[in-house]
C-alpha atoms as a printed R data frame, in Angstrom:
    type eleno elety resid chain resno        x       y        z
1   ATOM     1    CA   UNK     A     1 -186.693 106.630 -159.385
2   ATOM     2    CA   UNK     A     2 -189.364 109.016 -158.120
3   ATOM     3    CA   UNK     A     3 -192.954 107.960 -157.592
4   ATOM     4    CA   UNK     A     4 -193.875 111.169 -159.403
5   ATOM     5    CA   UNK     A     5 -192.418 109.793 -162.633
6   ATOM     6    CA   UNK     A     6 -195.792 108.310 -163.507
7   ATOM     7    CA   UNK     A     7 -199.208 109.886 -163.147
8   ATOM     8    CA   UNK     A     8 -201.558 109.435 -160.223
9   ATOM     9    CA   UNK     A     9 -204.152 111.678 -158.624
10  ATOM    10    CA   UNK     A    10 -202.568 113.228 -155.549
11  ATOM    11    CA   UNK     A    11 -203.833 113.748 -152.022
12  ATOM    12    CA   UNK     A    12 -202.597 116.590 -149.776
13  ATOM    13    CA   UNK     A    13 -199.836 114.465 -148.248
14  ATOM    14    CA   UNK     A    14 -198.607 113.540 -151.732
15  ATOM    15    CA   UNK     A    15 -198.630 117.193 -152.785
16  ATOM    16    CA   UNK     A    16 -196.355 118.184 -149.897
17  ATOM    17    CA   UNK     A    17 -193.820 115.548 -150.940
18  ATOM    18    CA   UNK     A    18 -194.213 116.582 -154.582
19  ATOM    19    CA   UNK     A    19 -193.544 120.236 -153.785
20  ATOM    20    CA   UNK     A    20 -190.405 119.366 -151.849
21  ATOM    21    CA   UNK     A    21 -189.062 117.120 -154.590
22  ATOM    22    CA   UNK     A    22 -190.126 118.853 -157.787
23  ATOM    23    CA   UNK     A    23 -190.159 122.578 -157.026
24  ATOM    24    CA   UNK     A    24 -187.138 124.773 -156.555
25  ATOM    25    CA   UNK     A    25 -189.194 127.051 -154.347
26  ATOM    26    CA   UNK     A    26 -188.842 126.126 -150.674
27  ATOM    27    CA   UNK     A    27 -185.696 126.129 -148.548
28  ATOM    28    CA   UNK     A    28 -184.170 122.694 -147.722
29  ATOM    29    CA   UNK     A    29 -185.088 123.021 -144.049
30  ATOM    30    CA   UNK     A    30 -188.648 124.161 -144.690
31  ATOM    31    CA   UNK     A    31 -191.512 122.576 -142.767
32  ATOM    32    CA   UNK     A    32 -194.258 122.034 -145.299
33  ATOM    33    CA   UNK     A    33 -197.965 121.510 -144.920
34  ATOM    34    CA   UNK     A    34 -200.651 121.205 -147.561
35  ATOM    35    CA   UNK     A    35 -204.382 120.968 -148.101
36  ATOM    36    CA   UNK     A    36 -206.881 120.876 -150.931
37  ATOM    37    CA   UNK     A    37 -208.582 124.245 -151.264
38  ATOM    38    CA   UNK     A    38 -210.474 123.905 -154.546
39  ATOM    39    CA   UNK     A    39 -214.245 123.965 -154.793
40  ATOM    40    CA   UNK     A    40 -214.493 124.210 -158.569
41  ATOM    41    CA   UNK     A    41 -216.015 121.790 -161.048
42  ATOM    42    CA   UNK     A    42 -213.016 120.633 -163.057
43  ATOM    43    CA   UNK     A    43 -209.629 120.363 -161.298
44  ATOM    44    CA   UNK     A    44 -207.993 119.663 -157.939
45  ATOM    45    CA   UNK     A    45 -206.276 122.631 -156.292
46  ATOM    46    CA   UNK     A    46 -203.836 122.393 -153.408
47  ATOM    47    CA   UNK     A    47 -202.018 124.954 -151.306
48  ATOM    48    CA   UNK     A    48 -198.593 124.073 -149.891
49  ATOM    49    CA   UNK     A    49 -196.860 126.367 -147.417
50  ATOM    50    CA   UNK     A    50 -193.768 126.537 -145.225
51  ATOM    51    CA   UNK     A    51 -194.796 126.982 -141.598
52  ATOM    52    CA   UNK     A    52 -191.446 128.622 -140.847
53  ATOM    53    CA   UNK     A    53 -191.174 131.242 -143.570
54  ATOM    54    CA   UNK     A    54 -194.791 131.609 -144.658
55  ATOM    55    CA   UNK     A    55 -193.860 131.042 -148.327
56  ATOM    56    CA   UNK     A    56 -196.603 129.250 -150.229
57  ATOM    57    CA   UNK     A    57 -197.508 127.917 -153.650
58  ATOM    58    CA   UNK     A    58 -200.603 126.669 -155.440
59  ATOM    59    CA   UNK     A    59 -200.446 123.286 -157.170
60  ATOM    60    CA   UNK     A    60 -203.277 122.530 -159.570
61  ATOM    61    CA   UNK     A    61 -203.713 119.006 -160.874
62  ATOM    62    CA   UNK     A    62 -205.957 117.708 -163.639
63  ATOM    63    CA   UNK     A    63 -207.770 114.413 -163.270
64  ATOM    64    CA   UNK     A    64 -208.974 112.225 -166.112
65  ATOM    65    CA   UNK     A    65 -212.537 113.199 -165.245
66  ATOM    66    CA   UNK     A    66 -214.022 116.421 -163.945
67  ATOM    67    CA   UNK     A    67 -213.981 116.965 -160.205
68  ATOM    68    CA   UNK     A    68 -217.736 117.566 -160.246
69  ATOM    69    CA   UNK     A    69 -218.634 114.308 -162.004
70  ATOM    70    CA   UNK     A    70 -217.012 111.244 -163.582
71  ATOM    71    CA   UNK     A    71 -219.486 111.688 -166.433
72  ATOM    72    CA   UNK     A    72 -217.178 114.368 -167.877
73  ATOM    73    CA   UNK     A    73 -214.138 112.504 -169.258
74  ATOM    74    CA   UNK     A    74 -211.394 115.048 -169.993
75  ATOM    75    CA   UNK     A    75 -207.901 115.158 -171.409
76  ATOM    76    CA   UNK     A    76 -205.234 116.162 -168.899
77  ATOM    77    CA   UNK     A    77 -203.710 118.263 -171.697
78  ATOM    78    CA   UNK     A    78 -205.898 121.031 -170.318
79  ATOM    79    CA   UNK     A    79 -203.184 121.661 -167.726
80  ATOM    80    CA   UNK     A    80 -200.640 122.344 -170.473
81  ATOM    81    CA   UNK     A    81 -203.113 124.686 -172.101
82  ATOM    82    CA   UNK     A    82 -203.693 126.499 -168.810
83  ATOM    83    CA   UNK     A    83 -199.971 126.870 -168.053
84  ATOM    84    CA   UNK     A    84 -199.134 128.120 -171.533
85  ATOM    85    CA   UNK     A    85 -202.129 130.462 -171.605
86  ATOM    86    CA   UNK     A    86 -201.218 131.983 -168.235
87  ATOM    87    CA   UNK     A    87 -197.671 132.595 -169.436
88  ATOM    88    CA   UNK     A    88 -198.935 134.174 -172.660
89  ATOM    89    CA   UNK     A    89 -201.481 136.293 -170.787
90  ATOM    90    CA   UNK     A    90 -198.712 137.438 -168.440
91  ATOM    91    CA   UNK     A    91 -196.767 138.669 -171.469
92  ATOM    92    CA   UNK     A    92 -199.809 140.393 -172.982
93  ATOM    93    CA   UNK     A    93 -201.351 141.747 -169.769
94  ATOM    94    CA   UNK     A    94 -198.604 141.901 -167.106
95  ATOM    95    CA   UNK     A    95 -199.756 141.789 -163.510
96  ATOM    96    CA   UNK     A    96 -203.277 140.566 -164.293
97  ATOM    97    CA   UNK     A    97 -202.653 136.807 -163.976
98  ATOM    98    CA   UNK     A    98 -200.764 134.692 -161.419
99  ATOM    99    CA   UNK     A    99 -197.142 133.793 -162.120
100 ATOM   100    CA   UNK     A   100 -196.501 130.216 -163.283
101 ATOM   101    CA   UNK     A   101 -193.540 128.486 -161.618
102 ATOM   102    CA   UNK     A   102 -193.676 125.035 -163.232
103 ATOM   103    CA   UNK     A   103 -195.699 122.861 -165.593
104 ATOM   104    CA   UNK     A   104 -195.316 119.084 -165.186
105 ATOM   105    CA   UNK     A   105 -196.662 117.083 -168.111
106 ATOM   106    CA   UNK     A   106 -196.263 113.758 -166.274
107 ATOM   107    CA   UNK     A   107 -198.275 114.624 -163.179
108 ATOM   108    CA   UNK     A   108 -200.469 117.092 -165.112
109 ATOM   109    CA   UNK     A   109 -199.770 119.863 -162.637
110 ATOM   110    CA   UNK     A   110 -199.418 123.604 -162.920
111 ATOM   111    CA   UNK     A   111 -197.606 125.242 -160.013
112 ATOM   112    CA   UNK     A   112 -198.268 128.926 -159.609
113 ATOM   113    CA   UNK     A   113 -198.326 132.010 -157.441
114 ATOM   114    CA   UNK     A   114 -200.457 131.792 -154.308
115 ATOM   115    CA   UNK     A   115 -203.104 134.507 -154.262
116 ATOM   116    CA   UNK     A   116 -204.383 133.857 -150.767
117 ATOM   117    CA   UNK     A   117 -204.241 137.581 -150.034
118 ATOM   118    CA   UNK     A   118 -206.959 138.002 -152.678
119 ATOM   119    CA   UNK     A   119 -210.549 136.748 -152.586
120 ATOM   120    CA   UNK     A   120 -212.690 135.070 -155.222
121 ATOM   121    CA   UNK     A   121 -214.654 137.908 -156.746
122 ATOM   122    CA   UNK     A   122 -218.023 136.126 -156.748
123 ATOM   123    CA   UNK     A   123 -217.854 135.523 -152.998
124 ATOM   124    CA   UNK     A   124 -216.912 139.156 -152.396
125 ATOM   125    CA   UNK     A   125 -219.748 140.433 -154.577
126 ATOM   126    CA   UNK     A   126 -222.248 138.311 -152.665
127 ATOM   127    CA   UNK     A   127 -220.971 140.151 -149.584
128 ATOM   128    CA   UNK     A   128 -221.596 143.370 -151.553
129 ATOM   129    CA   UNK     A   129 -217.981 144.488 -151.600
130 ATOM   130    CA   UNK     A   130 -216.901 147.071 -154.192
131 ATOM   131    CA   UNK     A   131 -213.731 147.043 -156.303
132 ATOM   132    CA   UNK     A   132 -213.315 150.435 -157.993
133 ATOM   133    CA   UNK     A   133 -210.465 149.431 -160.304
134 ATOM   134    CA   UNK     A   134 -212.017 146.204 -161.583
135 ATOM   135    CA   UNK     A   135 -213.468 147.656 -164.802
136 ATOM   136    CA   UNK     A   136 -210.134 149.290 -165.612
137 ATOM   137    CA   UNK     A   137 -208.201 146.076 -165.031
138 ATOM   138    CA   UNK     A   138 -210.543 143.638 -166.749
139 ATOM   139    CA   UNK     A   139 -210.995 145.835 -169.826
140 ATOM   140    CA   UNK     A   140 -207.214 146.051 -170.209
141 ATOM   141    CA   UNK     A   141 -206.919 142.286 -169.790
142 ATOM   142    CA   UNK     A   142 -209.574 141.593 -172.417
143 ATOM   143    CA   UNK     A   143 -208.304 144.034 -175.034
144 ATOM   144    CA   UNK     A   144 -204.722 142.828 -174.681
145 ATOM   145    CA   UNK     A   145 -205.435 139.095 -174.643
146 ATOM   146    CA   UNK     A   146 -208.226 139.128 -177.222
147 ATOM   147    CA   UNK     A   147 -207.396 141.679 -179.917
148 ATOM   148    CA   UNK     A   148 -203.670 140.930 -179.866
149 ATOM   149    CA   UNK     A   149 -204.237 137.234 -180.633
150 ATOM   150    CA   UNK     A   150 -206.396 137.794 -183.740
151 ATOM   151    CA   UNK     A   151 -205.694 137.644 -187.470
152 ATOM   152    CA   UNK     A   152 -205.801 141.426 -187.692
153 ATOM   153    CA   UNK     A   153 -202.661 141.619 -185.534
154 ATOM   154    CA   UNK     A   154 -200.765 138.327 -185.809
155 ATOM   155    CA   UNK     A   155 -199.015 136.844 -188.812
156 ATOM   156    CA   UNK     A   156 -201.656 134.492 -190.211
157 ATOM   157    CA   UNK     A   157 -199.423 131.411 -190.123
158 ATOM   158    CA   UNK     A   158 -198.508 132.085 -186.509
159 ATOM   159    CA   UNK     A   159 -202.146 132.519 -185.610
160 ATOM   160    CA   UNK     A   160 -203.083 129.248 -187.319
161 ATOM   161    CA   UNK     A   161 -200.321 127.471 -185.403
162 ATOM   162    CA   UNK     A   162 -201.778 128.864 -182.181
163 ATOM   163    CA   UNK     A   163 -205.242 127.652 -183.151
164 ATOM   164    CA   UNK     A   164 -203.761 124.175 -183.563
165 ATOM   165    CA   UNK     A   165 -201.838 124.320 -180.283
166 ATOM   166    CA   UNK     A   166 -204.863 125.354 -178.263
167 ATOM   167    CA   UNK     A   167 -207.432 122.975 -179.707
168 ATOM   168    CA   UNK     A   168 -209.447 122.016 -176.633
169 ATOM   169    CA   UNK     A   169 -212.257 119.663 -177.718
170 ATOM   170    CA   UNK     A   170 -213.269 118.164 -174.370
171 ATOM   171    CA   UNK     A   171 -213.636 121.492 -172.584
172 ATOM   172    CA   UNK     A   172 -215.298 123.051 -175.637
173 ATOM   173    CA   UNK     A   173 -217.826 120.224 -175.619
174 ATOM   174    CA   UNK     A   174 -218.791 121.162 -172.057
175 ATOM   175    CA   UNK     A   175 -219.461 124.739 -173.183
176 ATOM   176    CA   UNK     A   176 -221.288 123.561 -176.294
177 ATOM   177    CA   UNK     A   177 -223.638 121.511 -174.115
178 ATOM   178    CA   UNK     A   178 -223.952 123.532 -170.911
179 ATOM   179    CA   UNK     A   179 -223.995 127.017 -172.467
180 ATOM   180    CA   UNK     A   180 -225.327 126.650 -176.004
181 ATOM   181    CA   UNK     A   181 -227.698 123.675 -175.883
182 ATOM   182    CA   UNK     A   182 -229.092 122.313 -172.643
183 ATOM   183    CA   UNK     A   183 -230.417 125.537 -171.077
184 ATOM   184    CA   UNK     A   184 -232.799 125.874 -174.009
185 ATOM   185    CA   UNK     A   185 -234.168 122.344 -174.354
186 ATOM   186    CA   UNK     A   186 -232.896 120.108 -171.495
187 ATOM   187    CA   UNK     A   187 -232.222 117.283 -173.935
188 ATOM   188    CA   UNK     A   188 -229.909 115.568 -171.415
189 ATOM   189    CA   UNK     A   189 -232.519 115.866 -168.651
190 ATOM   190    CA   UNK     A   190 -230.069 117.305 -166.151
191 ATOM   191    CA   UNK     A   191 -231.056 120.973 -165.990
192 ATOM   192    CA   UNK     A   192 -231.636 122.375 -162.526
193 ATOM   193    CA   UNK     A   193 -234.668 124.656 -162.436
194 ATOM   194    CA   UNK     A   194 -235.965 126.460 -159.342
195 ATOM   195    CA   UNK     A   195 -239.322 124.631 -158.831
196 ATOM   196    CA   UNK     A   196 -241.493 127.780 -158.647
197 ATOM   197    CA   UNK     A   197 -240.056 128.770 -162.029
198 ATOM   198    CA   UNK     A   198 -240.435 125.409 -163.796
199 ATOM   199    CA   UNK     A   199 -243.645 126.096 -165.699
200 ATOM   200    CA   UNK     A   200 -242.517 129.623 -166.648
201 ATOM   201    CA   UNK     A   201 -239.168 128.321 -167.953
202 ATOM   202    CA   UNK     A   202 -240.861 125.700 -170.091
203 ATOM   203    CA   UNK     A   203 -243.104 128.333 -171.670
204 ATOM   204    CA   UNK     A   204 -240.661 131.243 -171.986
205 ATOM   205    CA   UNK     A   205 -237.428 129.368 -172.731
206 ATOM   206    CA   UNK     A   206 -237.933 125.773 -173.908
207 ATOM   207    CA   UNK     A   207 -240.978 126.566 -176.079
208 ATOM   208    CA   UNK     A   208 -239.865 129.888 -177.554
209 ATOM   209    CA   UNK     A   209 -239.140 128.820 -181.137
210 ATOM   210    CA   UNK     A   210 -237.715 132.180 -182.216
211 ATOM   211    CA   UNK     A   211 -235.287 132.102 -179.294
212 ATOM   212    CA   UNK     A   212 -234.227 128.545 -180.150
213 ATOM   213    CA   UNK     A   213 -233.488 129.550 -183.727
214 ATOM   214    CA   UNK     A   214 -231.219 132.391 -182.618
215 ATOM   215    CA   UNK     A   215 -229.503 130.121 -180.089
216 ATOM   216    CA   UNK     A   216 -228.864 127.575 -182.846
217 ATOM   217    CA   UNK     A   217 -227.194 130.287 -184.947
218 ATOM   218    CA   UNK     A   218 -225.072 131.327 -181.961
219 ATOM   219    CA   UNK     A   219 -224.000 127.769 -181.226
220 ATOM   220    CA   UNK     A   220 -222.623 127.368 -184.730
221 ATOM   221    CA   UNK     A   221 -220.883 130.733 -184.434
222 ATOM   222    CA   UNK     A   222 -219.181 129.411 -181.293
223 ATOM   223    CA   UNK     A   223 -218.268 126.163 -183.061
224 ATOM   224    CA   UNK     A   224 -216.719 127.778 -186.123
225 ATOM   225    CA   UNK     A   225 -215.464 131.303 -185.365
226 ATOM   226    CA   UNK     A   226 -211.783 130.988 -184.436
227 ATOM   227    CA   UNK     A   227 -211.373 134.731 -183.894
228 ATOM   228    CA   UNK     A   228 -209.074 135.134 -180.893
229 ATOM   229    CA   UNK     A   229 -207.530 133.203 -178.029
230 ATOM   230    CA   UNK     A   230 -210.298 133.448 -175.462
231 ATOM   231    CA   UNK     A   231 -210.162 132.589 -171.768
232 ATOM   232    CA   UNK     A   232 -213.345 130.597 -172.233
233 ATOM   233    CA   UNK     A   233 -214.676 130.811 -168.666
234 ATOM   234    CA   UNK     A   234 -214.213 134.433 -167.626
235 ATOM   235    CA   UNK     A   235 -216.763 134.764 -164.833
236 ATOM   236    CA   UNK     A   236 -216.402 136.209 -161.334
237 ATOM   237    CA   UNK     A   237 -215.479 132.778 -159.973
238 ATOM   238    CA   UNK     A   238 -212.388 132.870 -162.203
239 ATOM   239    CA   UNK     A   239 -211.119 136.163 -160.817
240 ATOM   240    CA   UNK     A   240 -209.100 136.727 -157.657
241 ATOM   241    CA   UNK     A   241 -209.393 140.294 -156.471
242 ATOM   242    CA   UNK     A   242 -208.593 142.839 -153.791
243 ATOM   243    CA   UNK     A   243 -208.888 146.605 -153.709
244 ATOM   244    CA   UNK     A   244 -205.639 147.238 -155.574
245 ATOM   245    CA   UNK     A   245 -205.263 144.057 -157.635
246 ATOM   246    CA   UNK     A   246 -207.151 141.911 -160.134
247 ATOM   247    CA   UNK     A   247 -205.902 138.454 -161.162
248 ATOM   248    CA   UNK     A   248 -207.604 136.288 -163.793
249 ATOM   249    CA   UNK     A   249 -207.249 132.548 -163.137
250 ATOM   250    CA   UNK     A   250 -208.427 129.184 -164.487
251 ATOM   251    CA   UNK     A   251 -208.051 129.479 -168.289
252 ATOM   252    CA   UNK     A   252 -208.320 125.708 -168.845
253 ATOM   253    CA   UNK     A   253 -211.296 126.323 -171.181
254 ATOM   254    CA   UNK     A   254 -209.144 128.512 -173.446
255 ATOM   255    CA   UNK     A   255 -209.268 128.017 -177.210
256 ATOM   256    CA   UNK     A   256 -209.666 130.103 -180.347
257 ATOM   257    CA   UNK     A   257 -213.251 131.376 -180.366
258 ATOM   258    CA   UNK     A   258 -215.333 134.564 -180.615
259 ATOM   259    CA   UNK     A   259 -213.876 137.303 -178.392
260 ATOM   260    CA   UNK     A   260 -217.347 138.424 -177.331
261 ATOM   261    CA   UNK     A   261 -217.564 135.185 -175.343
262 ATOM   262    CA   UNK     A   262 -215.200 136.540 -172.693
263 ATOM   263    CA   UNK     A   263 -216.671 140.037 -172.590
264 ATOM   264    CA   UNK     A   264 -220.231 138.733 -172.376
265 ATOM   265    CA   UNK     A   265 -219.322 136.452 -169.482
266 ATOM   266    CA   UNK     A   266 -217.996 139.402 -167.499
267 ATOM   267    CA   UNK     A   267 -221.091 141.516 -168.186
268 ATOM   268    CA   UNK     A   268 -223.481 138.678 -167.317
269 ATOM   269    CA   UNK     A   269 -221.761 137.954 -164.030
270 ATOM   270    CA   UNK     A   270 -221.973 141.608 -163.016
271 ATOM   271    CA   UNK     A   271 -225.697 141.347 -163.742
272 ATOM   272    CA   UNK     A   272 -225.853 138.396 -161.339
273 ATOM   273    CA   UNK     A   273 -224.215 140.640 -158.720
274 ATOM   274    CA   UNK     A   274 -226.856 143.302 -159.440
275 ATOM   275    CA   UNK     A   275 -229.684 140.776 -159.125
276 ATOM   276    CA   UNK     A   276 -228.303 139.480 -155.825
277 ATOM   277    CA   UNK     A   277 -228.055 142.959 -154.338
278 ATOM   278    CA   UNK     A   278 -231.514 143.889 -155.607
279 ATOM   279    CA   UNK     A   279 -232.949 140.774 -153.937
280 ATOM   280    CA   UNK     A   280 -231.058 140.662 -150.653
281 ATOM   281    CA   UNK     A   281 -230.101 144.187 -149.564
282 ATOM   282    CA   UNK     A   282 -232.469 146.349 -147.539
283 ATOM   283    CA   UNK     A   283 -233.649 149.536 -149.191
284 ATOM   284    CA   UNK     A   284 -231.537 152.540 -148.295
285 ATOM   285    CA   UNK     A   285 -228.362 154.406 -149.099
286 ATOM   286    CA   UNK     A   286 -226.093 151.376 -148.719
287 ATOM   287    CA   UNK     A   287 -228.076 149.420 -151.294
288 ATOM   288    CA   UNK     A   288 -228.301 152.406 -153.627
289 ATOM   289    CA   UNK     A   289 -224.566 152.961 -153.356
290 ATOM   290    CA   UNK     A   290 -223.674 149.347 -154.062
291 ATOM   291    CA   UNK     A   291 -226.098 148.925 -156.953
292 ATOM   292    CA   UNK     A   292 -224.837 152.222 -158.345
293 ATOM   293    CA   UNK     A   293 -221.296 150.837 -158.333
294 ATOM   294    CA   UNK     A   294 -222.392 147.620 -160.064
295 ATOM   295    CA   UNK     A   295 -224.229 149.606 -162.738
296 ATOM   296    CA   UNK     A   296 -221.231 151.859 -163.295
297 ATOM   297    CA   UNK     A   297 -219.033 148.775 -163.580
298 ATOM   298    CA   UNK     A   298 -221.287 147.284 -166.270
299 ATOM   299    CA   UNK     A   299 -221.104 150.572 -168.180
300 ATOM   300    CA   UNK     A   300 -217.345 150.873 -167.760
301 ATOM   301    CA   UNK     A   301 -216.515 147.268 -168.676
302 ATOM   302    CA   UNK     A   302 -218.112 147.775 -172.073
303 ATOM   303    CA   UNK     A   303 -217.148 151.392 -172.694
304 ATOM   304    CA   UNK     A   304 -213.537 151.040 -171.537
305 ATOM   305    CA   UNK     A   305 -213.209 147.939 -173.690
306 ATOM   306    CA   UNK     A   306 -214.413 149.939 -176.707
307 ATOM   307    CA   UNK     A   307 -212.062 152.848 -175.952
308 ATOM   308    CA   UNK     A   308 -209.009 150.659 -175.386
309 ATOM   309    CA   UNK     A   309 -209.869 148.417 -178.336
310 ATOM   310    CA   UNK     A   310 -209.838 151.390 -180.695
311 ATOM   311    CA   UNK     A   311 -206.492 152.616 -179.355
312 ATOM   312    CA   UNK     A   312 -204.944 149.142 -179.549
313 ATOM   313    CA   UNK     A   313 -206.306 148.657 -183.082
314 ATOM   314    CA   UNK     A   314 -204.529 151.751 -184.368
315 ATOM   315    CA   UNK     A   315 -201.308 150.744 -182.641
316 ATOM   316    CA   UNK     A   316 -201.147 147.018 -183.396
317 ATOM   317    CA   UNK     A   317 -203.093 146.039 -186.514
318 ATOM   318    CA   UNK     A   318 -200.900 144.610 -189.291
319 ATOM   319    CA   UNK     A   319 -203.409 143.080 -191.718
320 ATOM   320    CA   UNK     A   320 -203.550 145.318 -194.788
321 ATOM   321    CA   UNK     A   321 -207.270 145.012 -195.446
322 ATOM   322    CA   UNK     A   322 -208.071 145.626 -191.785
323 ATOM   323    CA   UNK     A   323 -206.922 149.195 -192.432
324 ATOM   324    CA   UNK     A   324 -209.623 149.829 -195.051
325 ATOM   325    CA   UNK     A   325 -211.857 152.706 -193.853
326 ATOM   326    CA   UNK     A   326 -214.934 151.373 -192.089
327 ATOM   327    CA   UNK     A   327 -213.534 147.908 -191.367
328 ATOM   328    CA   UNK     A   328 -212.521 148.708 -187.780
329 ATOM   329    CA   UNK     A   329 -216.009 149.965 -186.982
330 ATOM   330    CA   UNK     A   330 -217.638 146.915 -188.568
331 ATOM   331    CA   UNK     A   331 -215.313 144.533 -186.729
332 ATOM   332    CA   UNK     A   332 -215.946 146.166 -183.355
333 ATOM   333    CA   UNK     A   333 -219.705 146.036 -183.868
334 ATOM   334    CA   UNK     A   334 -219.531 142.281 -184.509
335 ATOM   335    CA   UNK     A   335 -217.668 141.933 -181.207
336 ATOM   336    CA   UNK     A   336 -220.324 143.951 -179.371
337 ATOM   337    CA   UNK     A   337 -223.099 141.873 -180.942
338 ATOM   338    CA   UNK     A   338 -221.356 138.692 -179.847
339 ATOM   339    CA   UNK     A   339 -220.909 140.220 -176.392
340 ATOM   340    CA   UNK     A   340 -224.639 140.853 -176.075
341 ATOM   341    CA   UNK     A   341 -225.461 137.357 -177.282
342 ATOM   342    CA   UNK     A   342 -223.099 135.693 -174.831
343 ATOM   343    CA   UNK     A   343 -224.365 137.892 -172.005
344 ATOM   344    CA   UNK     A   344 -227.745 136.320 -172.720
345 ATOM   345    CA   UNK     A   345 -226.359 132.794 -173.009
346 ATOM   346    CA   UNK     A   346 -224.494 133.045 -169.700
347 ATOM   347    CA   UNK     A   347 -227.493 134.532 -167.907
348 ATOM   348    CA   UNK     A   348 -229.638 131.663 -169.198
349 ATOM   349    CA   UNK     A   349 -227.358 128.773 -168.455
350 ATOM   350    CA   UNK     A   350 -226.613 129.862 -164.883
351 ATOM   351    CA   UNK     A   351 -230.337 130.070 -164.078
352 ATOM   352    CA   UNK     A   352 -231.645 127.045 -165.979
353 ATOM   353    CA   UNK     A   353 -228.602 124.843 -166.524
354 ATOM   354    CA   UNK     A   354 -226.457 122.414 -164.570
355 ATOM   355    CA   UNK     A   355 -223.781 124.865 -163.351
356 ATOM   356    CA   UNK     A   356 -225.570 127.535 -161.341
357 ATOM   357    CA   UNK     A   357 -224.202 130.516 -159.410
358 ATOM   358    CA   UNK     A   358 -224.397 131.325 -155.718
359 ATOM   359    CA   UNK     A   359 -225.340 134.925 -156.500
360 ATOM   360    CA   UNK     A   360 -228.799 133.510 -157.278
361 ATOM   361    CA   UNK     A   361 -229.031 130.200 -155.403
362 ATOM   362    CA   UNK     A   362 -228.225 131.829 -152.042
363 ATOM   363    CA   UNK     A   363 -231.216 134.183 -152.245
364 ATOM   364    CA   UNK     A   364 -233.294 132.746 -149.394
365 ATOM   365    CA   UNK     A   365 -236.615 134.470 -150.017
366 ATOM   366    CA   UNK     A   366 -238.586 132.540 -152.641
367 ATOM   367    CA   UNK     A   367 -240.327 135.553 -154.171
368 ATOM   368    CA   UNK     A   368 -237.096 137.539 -154.307
369 ATOM   369    CA   UNK     A   369 -235.256 134.666 -155.988
370 ATOM   370    CA   UNK     A   370 -238.075 134.206 -158.480
371 ATOM   371    CA   UNK     A   371 -237.864 137.892 -159.385
372 ATOM   372    CA   UNK     A   372 -234.061 137.739 -159.681
373 ATOM   373    CA   UNK     A   373 -234.227 134.714 -161.974
374 ATOM   374    CA   UNK     A   374 -236.816 136.289 -164.222
375 ATOM   375    CA   UNK     A   375 -234.862 139.540 -164.425
376 ATOM   376    CA   UNK     A   376 -231.898 137.498 -165.644
377 ATOM   377    CA   UNK     A   377 -233.861 135.335 -168.077
378 ATOM   378    CA   UNK     A   378 -235.958 138.104 -169.606
379 ATOM   379    CA   UNK     A   379 -232.850 140.250 -169.993
380 ATOM   380    CA   UNK     A   380 -231.114 137.247 -171.553
381 ATOM   381    CA   UNK     A   381 -233.791 136.906 -174.194
382 ATOM   382    CA   UNK     A   382 -233.465 140.570 -175.146
383 ATOM   383    CA   UNK     A   383 -229.661 140.337 -175.322
384 ATOM   384    CA   UNK     A   384 -229.906 137.325 -177.631
385 ATOM   385    CA   UNK     A   385 -232.775 138.434 -179.838
386 ATOM   386    CA   UNK     A   386 -231.653 142.055 -180.289
387 ATOM   387    CA   UNK     A   387 -227.896 141.454 -180.111
388 ATOM   388    CA   UNK     A   388 -227.040 143.580 -183.135
389 ATOM   389    CA   UNK     A   389 -228.455 146.728 -181.487
390 ATOM   390    CA   UNK     A   390 -225.953 146.892 -178.606
391 ATOM   391    CA   UNK     A   391 -223.325 149.566 -179.148
392 ATOM   392    CA   UNK     A   392 -222.368 150.875 -175.683
393 ATOM   393    CA   UNK     A   393 -222.428 150.093 -172.004
394 ATOM   394    CA   UNK     A   394 -225.564 152.192 -171.674
395 ATOM   395    CA   UNK     A   395 -227.404 149.838 -174.023
396 ATOM   396    CA   UNK     A   396 -226.555 146.836 -171.831
397 ATOM   397    CA   UNK     A   397 -227.576 148.606 -168.642
398 ATOM   398    CA   UNK     A   398 -230.825 149.892 -170.150
399 ATOM   399    CA   UNK     A   399 -231.967 146.343 -170.888
400 ATOM   400    CA   UNK     A   400 -231.336 145.255 -167.309
401 ATOM   401    CA   UNK     A   401 -233.089 148.268 -165.787
402 ATOM   402    CA   UNK     A   402 -236.049 148.170 -168.182
403 ATOM   403    CA   UNK     A   403 -236.685 144.500 -167.452
404 ATOM   404    CA   UNK     A   404 -236.347 144.980 -163.701
405 ATOM   405    CA   UNK     A   405 -238.700 147.975 -163.729
406 ATOM   406    CA   UNK     A   406 -241.374 145.952 -165.505
407 ATOM   407    CA   UNK     A   407 -241.399 143.154 -162.897
């Protein structure tokens, strides 16, 4: 009987033994070492490698509570969801996710391709590195994984079965609280607000009744709109990248929700990269060049999504009424409106909420950080309040640049 026949939370030494026993990956005479490499909020991530051959694997294990805090009690079924989602995304968008080698429902582990030759995109953007093919890759990933899992493409019974399979209430509750509720009223008294911005946030965010009404509408859209199988946490910390490769990771928040949630997360996190560069880089050609790339990426993420969406629609749609003239255009506009709204929600919750981003928190100069935060929050309000007016990448970029110019 193996000690891995019943669940326990592993340490690095346990993971080495687990890899040797449970994975058909390393040679019998391999010399294995392992360590925990994760710094995320939810799961435990280990790397195991053979010192002789250099072969390596990532083993991700779910605990019964979130890694960041025991206050978040979670089902370990999220590992099954992640493994199955990664395999489905591999089929829909080959080459844009890591390969899955094994899912273990007893130990709640997902064993997958090691991407140590890549870097986490957020960290690279803070170092002001550019990735020219990112917009091309991420737009392909989003069109293929989002549109192709909707009712307009799938048999309706199959889609409903997928909705059932990927019900994810504990992780959805985190998003419902941390994205759609707490940043706008702090009802759990755990928001983190940059002290020089506290009074401004109370006035401009917590006490803006029109904003709160629109946020309430958006929360119930998130709760009830089972549109497509979304990643659910598609920010730059969930992307491994290098010059010639983009890999989307960590889909444990996946469920059937509004597809604009994923697109808006990508746009918002590129805005964080813009705000960081604006605050920390010295004026000159290097700064202009980098900010120019970020702005082009924001444009291209949206515009390439639109272009590829329209091509994929014509090729893949099966629903009869989805072929009625005008329906495609209406459907796409609802996605773009949701994208704008979620761009605003993500910008808000990363500035005011519990889970902040290093793009902003690492800005050392107080005045520069204050400006960066207000650029994000004022842009967020426009994205939310005027969400139905966004129709192209240029519209998204104009909001960012107009707000920044006014500060």
